[in-house]
C-alpha positions, 0 to 999 in steps of 0.5 A: 354818837352811836357806839360811845358812851360817857361814864362819870364815876364820882366818889365822896369821902370824909377827911381827917380834918372834917368835911368831905372830898369828892373825886371824879373820874370821866371815861369814854367807853367804846361799845363794839357790836356786830351788824344790826338793822341791815337793810337794802335799797333798790335803784331804780325803785318801783317798776323796771322793764325786763332787761333793765339794770338794777342796783342793790345797796346794803347797808347796816350799822356796826362797830367796827364798820361792816368789813364784808358784804355778801349777796345771795340769790335764792331760787326755789330750794337753791341759795347761791352766792352771787356777789360781794361788796356793798353793791350788787348790779344785775340785769333783771332777766337774770333774777326771774322768780328769785330773791336777793339777800344781803348779809353784813359782817364785821369781827363781832358777828354777822347779820 
């Protein structure tokens, strides 16, 4: 499982009456990290007709899970926030000549 690691610590020490004794402790380490591998899925995929509805779905790996998704639209020099949440649905005529970006964020950072 991503985000967890098993750690085993073993100690070997001599006994007063001779011989050796081994002691062992096992721990589970929970690794927390900001979003990474953020990607966007387009539905429907492929070519769409003008006036059609398109849904973009953002996903990212993070521990703890992503708390906020923010969508941006870039049109020339302008960048505007156009939505929040994992999905963004829009009409194709509304985005002519622009690009959309998704930002994923948890308490450790954003991507």
